[in-house]
N, C-alpha and C positions, 0 to 999 in steps of 0.2 A: 377776568379770572384775578387780575391784578389787587381788582378792588375786592373779590370774596375774598382772598387770603388776609387783606388790610382788615376786613370786618371780623373778620375771625379770631383775628389778633387782638383784637381791638376788645371783643367780645369775653375773652378770656383773662382780662384786664392788665392787658400790657401799656404803658405809656405811650403818647407821643413819641416818635424818633425821627430824627432828622432824615434818615434814609427811607421812612417808611413809603411803600409802597415804588421804594424807587428799583428801576433793573437794573440789574449786569449778568456782564458773563462770568462764563466759569469755562478757565482750560480743561479740555480734555484728560489731563492729570491727574483731575478731581473729585472727588466720588459727590453727586449730587441724583436724592430722590428721584425719580420716575423718568432718570436720564441710564444709557451706558455709559459705560466708562472704558472709552477701547485707546486711550495714551494715544491714538494714532496710530495703531498697530495691527498693519496686512492678516498678520497671526487671530486678530480677534475680527476686522472690518471685512474681509473676503471671504464674503459666503461658505466656498469651496473648501474653506480652511479646516483640519480636524477642531481646532481649537475654536471657530465663530460659534459655539453651544455656548463653550465657558466663558464669555465676558461676560464680566461683570456687572451685574445690574444693582446698584446696592441697595439698602434697608436704611439706611445713615447717610444722613451728609458727611464731607470733608467737615473737620474743627470751624477750617477759616470760615466756609460756607455757612456751616451751623449759626456761627458766631455774626453773620450778614444776616440771613436769617429770621434769627432772633430781635436783631433791633430793625425789622420792618422789612430790609429788602429783601427782593424778588429774584432770584437766581430765572432770568429770563432764555437762556441759551447756554449751548457747552462749545466750544469755539475753538477750530483747527491749530493744531501743533505739527512740529516737526515728529518722524516717525519715533515713540519710545523719547522724544528727547534730546536725540542728540543731532540735531542741526540749529542751523542760528538764521535761515534764508524761510523759515515758517514751508519748505516744497514738500508733498505728500504726492508717491505715484499711485496712492489711491485716491484722493481728492483734490489735487490740484494746485496749486501756486497761491497762497494768502498775496490778492495785490496792495501795496503800499497808496490808503485814501488820498496820502500828501503825496505823490510822488508815483502817478498807476502805473509807470515804467518800469516803476524800482519794487523789489521784495520788500515784504513788511518788516524784515526779520523776525528771529526767532529764539528759541522754541518755541515762545508763547507768542508769536505772530497772530493770529487769530484774535486773541485778547485785547493789543493791541490797536487793530485795523477795526476791530468794532468801536472801538474807544474813539478813538481816531476819526469815523466816518460816522459820529456822531449816533451811531444804536443806543450804546448804554456809557452813560457819565464815569462810568469805572470799570472793574473787571478784574478776577483773580487769576494768577501767572504762577512757576513755579520757574526758582531760580536756581542752578545746578554750576551753571558757568554763566552767569551773564543773561540769564532765560526772561528775566523781566525785566532787567533793563535795556539790552539790544533790543529788543523790539521796539520799547518804550523809544529809543531815540531814533531811533528808524523813522518813526512817525511822527515825532513830534511832542509825544504825551511825558509824563510826570510817569515813573518808573520808581520803586520802593522797594529796596531789599531788606529787612531787617536783620542786625543783630543775630548770631545763629542761633539758635533754639528758642529766640524770645517768642517764636510763633509756632504752632501743633503744625507737622508736615504727616498726621493721620487722617486718613483718608486716602490715600492715593494707591494705587496698584503698581502692584510691579516694581514697589520697593521694599526694600529690605529690611526690619531694622534696627536701627545702629550700624546700617554698613552705606546704607544711601544716605543719612543725615548727616555726613563731617562735613559737604558741600550745597546740600539740599536746603532750599528756603521756599517758601510760600511767600509771594510777596502781593503789590498789588500796583495796578497801571492803570493812571486818572488821566482826562483830557486836560488838567488844571490842577495846580495845588491843592486848592481847597478841597477838591473831587478826591484825588487819592489820600490829601489827610482825614477826610472823613471815613474813608473805608479802612486807612490804615487804623488810626484809633478804635474802633470796633473789632478789626481783625486782632488789634496787640493785646487790647483790654477781654479780650471776649474768648482768645482763641490761644491761652499762652500753652507755649512749649516747654522743653528740657533744658536749661542752658547747660554748657559742657562748662562746670563747676563742684567743687567739693557738694554734698547733699547739705552740709550746714549753712550755707548761704545762699542766699536769696536774692534777683536782680531787682535793681530798684523798681518803681511801679513806672509805667508809661505816662511819660509827662501828656497826657491827651488832647485835654483843655489850652493844650497853646500849638499842637501841631500846624492849624492855619495860618498864627498869626505869623504877620511879616516881620523878619530879624531887623534890627540896625545892625548891619554888619561894622558901623564904627569900632574901632578894635577889634574883629577878629582877624586870627592869623590864619593864614591862607598857605598851604606849603604847596609848593609846583615840583617837583625833580622833570628840569628840563630837557634832559635825556631823554626821558620816558614821555615829558609831555609831547614834547615834538615832533615823535614818532607815529606819524600818521598823515594822512593825505592833508595837501596846500588849503583844497577848499573846504577842509575840515579846520587846522590847524589857525587860519586866520578867525572865521567869528568865535572860536573859544578863546585864541588870544585876545580877542577884546574884549571880551567879558570879564578876564581876571584882570583888565586892566581901568574896565568901568569900574570892577570889585574896591581897587586900590584908589581910586576916583572919588570910593563914595566913603572912603576910611578905612577901609581891611590895609592890614598890614599884609603882603606879600612875602613870604619866605620861602629860601631853594631850601625845599626838602629830600636829601636822599632816599630813594625806596631800593632796600637791595634783596635779594632774592628772586628776583622774577623770573629771569628765566628758570632756575629750579623750581618756581612756581608751577610755572609753565605746566613742566614735566610732571611733576607730581601730581598735578592736578588730573591733566591726565590720564595717568594709572588709575587715580583712584579712584575719579568719577566715571569710567568705563568698566572696570573693574565689576564697580557697584552696581553698575546697569546690569551684566551678564550675571553676579548674582539674584539680582531680582527676577530675572527671565527663567533662570537656575529652578530657584525655589516658587515660581509660579508655574514649574512643569513646560515653560517654551521649550525650553534646549530638549528634553527628552521625546517631543510629539513635533520634532523636524521645525516649530515655528518658524527659524529663523530665513526660511525659504521661503517664505511668504512675507517676507519684509518687500522693501522697495530699493533697488541699489545702493543706496545713503548708507542708510541705517544697516547692510546686511555688511557694506565693506569697514565700515566703524566696529562694530560685534566682530569681525574678524580681526583688526587693528586691539583691538582690548583682549582677545585672548592669547596678546603677544607680553601681558604684560604679568608677571610674575606675585606673588605674596611678599618675595622681596624687594622686587618695588615698589609694592606699595606702604611698604613699613617705614623703607630707606623714607619714602612721602610724607610717611608721620612725623617721623624725624624731623627733615626740615621744615614744617610746620613748627614746631617748636617752639626753633627760632625766627622764622616768619612771624608768627606772633609777639616772642620779645621785642622785634626790630620794630616792631609796628608800635608797642606801648609808649618806647623811650620817642620815636617818632607824634607821635598824641600828646607829648612832655614839651612837646616846645612849639606845635600848630593846633587851632582848633579844627580843620581840616582840611584835607588833598585834594585837590579837585585836578582833574584831569578831560581830558575828550574822555566824551562817551562811547564814541566805534573810532575805528581806525581811519576808516573811508567810509564814503557815502555807502547806501545800501544797496549790494551789487543789482545787476537789471532781473529785471523776471529773464527765467531761461524761455529759449527758443522751444526746446523738445519737452511739451508736457509730461512724459509717458517716464523720462527717464531724470529730468533736472537737469543738474551742473555738478561735477563734483570740483571743485575751488578751493584748494585748501590757503592758498594763498588770504584770498579776500575771507577764509575764513576764521581764519587768523589773525585778519586786521581789526575784523568788526569781537573780536573777543579777547583784543591786547590787552584793555584797562579794568575788564572784567576779575581774572582772575586773583588778581590780591585779597580781595573782598574776600571773597570766596572762603578762598584757603586760611586767612588768620579770621574767617568770621563775625567782620567788621559790616556794619550798617553803611550802607549806599542807594544814592538817591540820582536818579539823572532828570535834568528841565532843557526845556529849547533855552538858545541863547542866542540863535540867529538859522540864516539859511545861506547853504550856495544857489550856483547859480542855477534857474529853472524851479526855484521854490523847494529846492529838497533841503527837510530840517536838520537844525545840525546843534548836537546836545552837549552839554558839558555832564561831567559826575560830580559827586562830590562825596567824599569817605571819610567817616566818620570812628571814634572811639569807639566801646562797645554803649551800648542803649544812650547814642548820641541819638534817635530817630527824630526827636523832634529839632534835634537843633537842625539837621539837614533837611527836614520839611521846611520849616522856616526860611533856610536862606533858598529855597527853590520857590518861596513862594514871596519873596523882597526881591530877586530877581525877577520876574513874572509883573511885579508892582513895578519896576523898573519901566522895564519894556513899555508899559501898558500906560505909564504915565510921558517917557519922552515921543510913542507912537498919539498920545493926545485922545487914546481910547480910556472907556469907562470899561 
């Protein structure tokens, strides 16, 4: 089937591409022709649900999928996710737990854990994912992969069910998880160039074209200004902090300038983000007729609980959050006048263990908060961010660093990930 698709593409006059015939995974939050799109939702996947017959069966690919297909890549499979994207451990009451291929006793992160696990297991070299509060970067970090979330609006979010245009967008990004920096960059280059979104800016302003030709070229870190906000950076478990601090020291030894760089409003961002993203999700369910049809009753306990919490946020809460966003974005612009990137650990803890109860999972707000601790700032301010491995804790559990840059700095961040990866290979004596 892969060969036939490639032959048909060439017969139509398409040029050869680096992604020709390369299989990739797609989070079940994005439309792929030939696959139902369930978003992991019980009201779609449970046969007895009154909404089962309404499960979207797309006739068009999501924009990011279409861009990759146009470049010759082949969507091989849909990947599991937390139900409607409201978790960070990729547990599903309907499908079970996505296990971490790099640490089988632990979860694969979420909500795009199926995409991350497929990459880490070597099933596909890269996979598409969706990131509203870390859902690309959390699972990538959990399995030791490279996760890319571009600038807000750089990539189209067209082709997502349960998404309310103009409401779900302010924190939602389509991103890529790759097994290495080069694989992530190859996919990201195609998606950035082939599925452009609508940036949040004046209509007369156009974003700079993506520097796709340089995405996989390792960066010389000499002279790079690396910002670290120590009270935030060090607010993580020791098993995470050690490798991440060592990675920063290695950057300094290679010629980077490490600068203490405060990041204000972090607690305000956490609360504002929670109000906005959960309210947007409920709005999406409402627009799809799920609430009116009683679809919430068919969700697993984790998703039901979070949607009940979402109902407590008011439009005034969301409006206050948007006012906070203005201050956060202004502060971020000031930060990036003095540094080129801000680095943090990717996760505040190691990926949690697989829950003992396969039917109900485990609600653990403390662990979920730790996994999201370093994610929300980039979503709320619309900044590009990349996570990449820098070491391992006891037992070989991966530990990743996150680099966040100013708008349109995707090339800088991916090249930094490639440089760190190359340095690790050189030190390890590998090729």
